[in-house]
N, C-alpha and C positions, 0 to 999 in steps of 0.2 A: 714236452717231448712229442705229443701227438701232432702239434703244429709242424715240428721239424720233419717228422716222418712224412706227413702229407706234402710238405714242400719238396722233399727229396723225391717222392714218387712223381710229382709233376715234372721235376727236372729230368728224370729217367724217361718219362713219356715223351717229352719234347725233344730229347736228344736222339731218339730212335731215327728220326728223319735224317739227321746229320750223319749217323753211322753208315747209312746206305751210300753216302757220298764218298766214304773212305775206300781205299783199295780193298779188293777182295781178301787179301792176306790179312789186313788189319781188322777187317770186320769180324773175323772169327774170334780174335782175342777180346775185342771190345764188347761184342754181344755176350760172350761167355762171362766176362767180368760183370757186366750189367745184370745178367740173370743171377749170378751169385750174390751181388749186393742187394738185389730185390729180395732174395731169400733171407738175407739178414734183416731187412725191414719187416718181412713177414714174421720172423721170430720176435722182433721187438713188439709188434702188434699183438701177437699171441701172449706175450708177457704183460699185456695191458699197459704198455709203454713204461713199465717199471724196470729200471736198470738193475735194481737190487734183487730181482727174481732169478737172476742167473745170466750168464754170458749168452749173448745173441750171436750165433754163428751157424754156418752151413757145414754139416759134417762132410768129411773128406770123401765118403762114398757118393754123396749127393753132388759134390763138386765134380767128381769123376764122371758121373752120369750126365751132368750138364755139358761137360766137354765132349763127350761122345755124341750126345744129341746135336750139339752145334756142329761138330765135324760132319756128321751124316747129313744134316740139313744143308750146310754150305756146299758139301762135295756133290751130293746126289740130287738135291732139290733147291738149286739156287734161285729159282723163280718164286719160291714160297718164302718171302721175307716176313719177318715179324711185323 
């Protein structure tokens, strides 16, 4: 499981360059989804990569905050890309 998480993290890191090539409208959704999925990976790591310690998910309030953060970042600070 640890290998899979590390591999996925590498994919996310490599894909960020490609997200910037998408239209501005698409970037919002893709960056938001990426941050949510990274949050799931963080939960998996906190559970010591053990899927039997509970479901790894990002709570709805955290997802909402990610969306707000991305909206503000894209709308008002477009020069500050991740």
